[in-house]
Structures are given as structure tokens and as C-alpha cells.
N, C-alpha and C positions, 0 to 999 in steps of 0.2 A: 577172496581169501578171508577166513575167520581170524580172530585175534589169536586163537590157539595155533593156527597154521603159521602165522608170522613167527611166533616164538619157536615152533618146531623147526622151521626152515633155518632160522638164525642159529639155533643150537647145532643142527647138522653141519652147517657151514663152519661154525666155531670148532667143532670136533676135528675138522680137517685143516682149517686155516687160521684159527684164532691163536692169540698169544697166551701161552700157558706157563711160561718160565720166567715171568717177571719177578723181581726179588720180593715184592710185597704179596705175591700170590701163594707162597708156601704155607701149608696148613700146620697149625699147632696141634690139632686133633681132627678127626674126621669131620669135615664140614665147617671147621672153624679156622680162621686166620687171625693173625695178630692185628687187632683193631688199630693200634698205634701206627703200625707200618702202613696199613690201608689208608688211614686218615692222612698221614704224611704224604703218601703218593698222590692222593686226590687233590690236596692243596697245591703240591708242586706242579701237577698236571694242568692246573688252571692257567690258561694262556701259554702253555709250554708243551712241546712235543715230547713223547716218551723217550726218543733217542737222546734228547738233551738232558732229560731229568735223571736218567739212570746213574750217571757218575755222581751227580749231586746227592741223590738219594743214598747211595752207598757210603759216601763221605759223611753225610749227616747221621745215619744210624750207627756208623762206626764210632762217632764222637758222642752221640746221645742215643744210646740203644733203647731206652725206655721212656715212657711218658714222664715218669718222675725225674729222670735225668734232664729232660727238656725243661721241666718246670723249675728245677734247681739251677739251671744254667743262667749266666748273666746275659743281658741283651746283646752285648758286643759279641759274645761267642755265637749266639744264634744268628746274628746278622752277618758275621764273618762266614759261617757255613752256608748262608743263603746267597752271599755275594756272587753276582753274575746271573742269577735267575731273574732278577728284576721284580717289579711289583712288591716292594719290600713290606708293604702293609700286610701281605699274607704271612710273612714270618713273624711280625709282631702279634697278629691275631693268634697264630699257632702257639706262640709262647704264652700269651695271656690265657688262652683256653686250657693249656696244660696246667697252669697254676690254679685255675678254677677247678679242674678235675681233681687235683691233689687236695684242695681245700674242701670241696663239696661232694665229691663222688668216689672217695676211697682210692684215689690215684688211678681210676679207670675211666675210659670214655663211657658215658651212660648208654644203656641199650634202649632207653625210652626215647622215642623219636622226638618228642617236644623238648625234652631236656638237652638232647644232642644238638638239635637245630638251633637252640638258643645260645649256644656257645659262640664266642667271637669268630667270625670268618666261616662259620658252618651254617649254610642255609638249607633249604628244602632238598635240593638235589644232592649236595655233598653228604648230608645226613642219610639220605636214602642209599647212596652208594656205599657208605661205610657199613650200614646195617645189612645191606644185601650181600656185600662181598666178605665181610668179616664173620657174619653170623647166619647167613642164608635166609634172612628175613625178607618177606615180600614187600619191598618198597620200590616205586619207580624212580628213575633218574631222568634228568633233562639238562645235560650239559650241551655245549655247542655242537659236538658231533651228533648227539642224539636228535637235537633239534633239526639238523640238516637232513638226517635220514627220514624222520617223520614228516617234515615239511614236504619233501619230494614224494615220498610214498603216498601220502594222502592228498597231494596237490594243493597245499594250503598257501594262499597268498597273504601278503602283509608282512611287516617287520616282525620276526620271531621274538624280538625284545619288548614289543608292546603288550599291554595287559591282556587284550582280547585274544590275540593270537597265541600268547603263551598259555592262557587258560585252556584253549582248545588243544594245544599240544600236550598239556598235562593229562587231559582226559584220555588221549590216545596212548600216552606213555603208561598210564595206569591200566588201561584195557589190555595192552600187549604183554605186560609183565606176567610171567607164568607163576604158578604155585611152587613148582619144583625147579631145581637147578637155577635158582635166582642169581647166584653169584656168576655162574657161567653165562646166563642170558645178559646180565648187566655188562660183563666184559665183552660179550659178542656184539651188542649193538654199538658200544663205544668203538670197538675195533673196526666194525663195518664203516662207521663214519670217518675213522682216522685213516683207513687204508684203501677203501673201495669207493665209498660215497663221499669223495673228497670235494673240496670247494670248486676247484677248476679241473676240467677233464675227468669227471668221475668214470670209474671202470665198470660201467653198467653190464658189460658182458660177463663180469665175474661176480655179479651181485645175486644172491639167492632170492631177493625180493623183486627183481626186475620185471618178472612176468605180470605183476599186479601193481607196479609203481605208476602212479598217474603222471608224474613228471617225465618218466621215460617213455611212456606210451604216447604222450602228447608232444614230445620233443622239447620239453621246457626245463631240462636239468640246469641249463645255464642261467635261467631266470629265477630259479628257486634254490634256496630261500630268497625272498625279496630283500634286496640290499637297502640299507639306509641311504638317504639322500647324501651325496658326497659333500664333504666340507673341506675347505682349504685348511691345510695344516700350517699354523703360524710358526714363525721362526723367531727365536730369541737369541741373545748374545750375552756372553759373560767373559771376563778375564779371570783365570784361575792363578792364584799366587803360589808358586812353588818356592818356599823359603827353605833353604838347605844350609845347615851350619857346618862348621869345620869338622864335626864328627860324622858327617853324612846323614844326620838326622833331618827329617822333614817335619815342618810345623803343620799340624792338623787342627781343625776346628770342628767341634760337634755341632751339627745342625740343630735348629730349634724344632719345636713340635709341629710345625706346618711344612707342607711341601712334599714332593715325591721322595726326597732323601731325608725326611724328618728323623732326628735322633741318630743319624749316622755320622761317622767321622769323615770329613772331606777336607778339601783345600779351601782356604779363605778365598773370597771372590770380590770382584769389583765390577762396576759397570763399564769402565774403560781403563786405558793404560795410566792416565793421570790419577784416577782413583786408586788404582793398584799401588802406585808409588806411595800415595799418602797412607794407605793402610799398612803397607810393608814397613814404612818408617815408624809407625806406631808399635808394630810388633817386634821389630829387630833393628839393629844397626846394620845398614847395608851400604854397599858402594856402587854396585852396577846391577844391571838386569840383562838377561838374554831371552829373546823371544823364541819360544819353541814352536814346532810345527802346529798350526791350528788344526782342529778336527771338528766333526759334527757328531753329536749323539742324538739318536732318534728315539723319542718317547712315543707312547701310543697317541698322544694328543698334541704334541708339538716337537719341533726340531730345535736343538740347542747348539749353537755355534760357540765353540770353546777356544779361547786363545790363552795358552799357558805362558806364563812369564816366570822365568827362573831367576831367583835372587840367591846366588851362590855365596858361600862363605859368610852367611849372615850370623850375627851375634845376638843371642837372645836378650830381651829386655825383661826386667823384673815382673812386669805386668802379666807376662805369660805364665810364670810360675805361680802367680796369685790367682789365676783364672782356671777353674776346673773344666771349662769348655775349650781350653787350648792345651795342646801337649806336643812336645817334640818326640818323634817316634823314630826308632831305629828301623833298619830294614827288616829285622826279625820280628818287630812288633806288628808290621803291616798285615801279616797273615792271620793275626789273632783279632783283628778289628773288622767291623762291618764297614767296608768301603764301597761306595758306588762303583759299578763295573768300569766306567771310563776313567775314573780316578785311579783305580787299582792298575789298569793297563798303562796309564801314563807313568805312574811311579815305577812300575816294573821295568818299563823301557828305559827310564831314566837311570835306574840302578844298574842295568846291564849296558849302559852307554850306547843304546840303540837310538835311532832317530825317534823322538817322542811324537808319534803320530798314530794314536789308537784309532781303530776302526770299529 
């Protein structure tokens, strides 16, 4: 099959089965889409499925409908809208890139590939996807779904994340990208990877490329793409301090610049129960503590066992008022802050008097 045939088959399949009603696909004029909405969707869809992203996308654009609105928002607002999607660095990059666009690109995402790819959080594939889908410009993409399709179709061995294999995949991605209907083709190959050429049990009987797919022909769809050597996932443990005062406010602490929750508001932590008591006594006058149900939060690279400890009826000390990184928050405040998902779930259950056992 020629490169042209691959695109033609994918486009015919897309016309019948592709997703055409996603909220970031609406055209502002013939052949043009809102680049801000396309960009936002591309960033949200990194490591996250469409079904999950839809509600977050609608909420985000309702609050921040334009790139300038995003640039002018404070970080807490951005992180609060992102809370639950995980990988919070994406939200910070999005925010910073919007500010750069306002300062340097007349409040627009640049159409120049190099300038676009240079923005925080936008690499080669995301830049290509934005330009292809928003403006119909011919640029290839190579996200996880596309890598899987091309790896199987061409029978490419080796970890797709390594330089040599990735360079080979980029060559194929470039060769297959058509001159016309670039936006549709881009969506088609992503949709094929997301709905048909899936990681486990691919639906090869429904694939328009199966007739020429090397992996299908040789019975190697389960082996391709080549998986990374398995690594054991380490487990860490922490005690989270839930200090609640007589007004039902919760004491939150802003995280430092390092770590997966950097810059977010969270609960104070300690290595063990004794350490939790010492920290709690420094932050408030307390009488007793109640152990809440422990739970585990799974990150991409480790598991975190969390033991929440509730210090109820706490009385604030002056040092909290003097520290900008500490604040007592009412229930209504919580929705406006960027909280890590497990912390938000824990506090929501505490507020509703349900067993505090986030999953």
C-alpha cells in the first residue's frame, strides 16, 4: 500500500466511524478552528482519555473561554479547574504559555511551527496537531496512539520512546500525512489508535489498514509496540494532617516548587504519627486526634500510602496568620483552589460526614 493509500483508507474510515462532534472541533470559519480550544484539548488529552477530558474541557472553557482569560487568571484558578486530571505540570505549562502568547504573540498562538513548539509544554507532536487541526496545515503528529498504529502497521521493533525508533516513526508519520484534509486525517489516525488499534485486544477486524498491517499479518499485535522492561513500582508512606477549627475550616499548606504537587494547596504532612503530632502542635492548639481510614493513591511512578489524621476543634496559632504558605479554608474556598485529587476527595468526604476513604 502506498502512503497515499494509507491516508485515503483512513479518511474513508473516518467519514464513517470517526469522532466529529468533539467540542474543540467546531469551525470558526471554513477550514479553521479555534486554536486555543484545540491546544487545550491536546494538552488535556496527554495521558488522559477523551471520555474523561470532555467534562474538564467544558468546565475549563466556561471559566476561561479565551487565551487572554487563561493568561490573566491566577495559578490557583487554573489548578482548581485542572484538579482531578493529574499531571499538574501540564496546567502550569499551559498557563505560562498563554502568558507568553499575550506578551509576545498578540494574544494568539503563533502559526509558525518553531515559535509554537518553543512554548512551554508544546513539543513537536502537539505543535503539529494544533497547526493541522486548527489551520489545516500539513504537519505530522506522533502521540501515543499514532505510535501504536504505525509501529504495528510497519512491524517496527524496539521501544517507541527511544531515539532511533522514534526517528523512524516520525519518517513514517511524515510520509503518510496527506496534503488535503489534514485535520480529518490527524483526527482519524488518533481515533484509530484510541478506538480500534488499542493496546490490548485490538479490533483488527474493524481496522481499515489490517490488510497491509505487518503485525496483524504475522500475528504480533500483542508484541508490538515493544514494551519497556518492567520496573517495580516503589511504595511511599505519609501521614496527612487534617486540622479543623471550630468554624469547620481546614488548614492548608502551599507546596514548595518541587514534587508532583508543586505549588498546589494541600494538607500538611509528616513521616509518622509522632511527627504529625509535633507539627500539629506547632500549627494549632489541639487536644486529640482521630485516625481516618487510610488509602492509597497511585502515581505513574510510585504508590503513596496515605494515613489521614484528624485534629478536630483546633485553635489557630499566630504563626499561621503570619505565613503566606498556610491558610485556614472554609468549605466554599476549597472549590476555588488547586488541590491534589486525593486531598480534594478526602476533604469532600469529611465535609459530608462520609467515611474518609478516597479511592
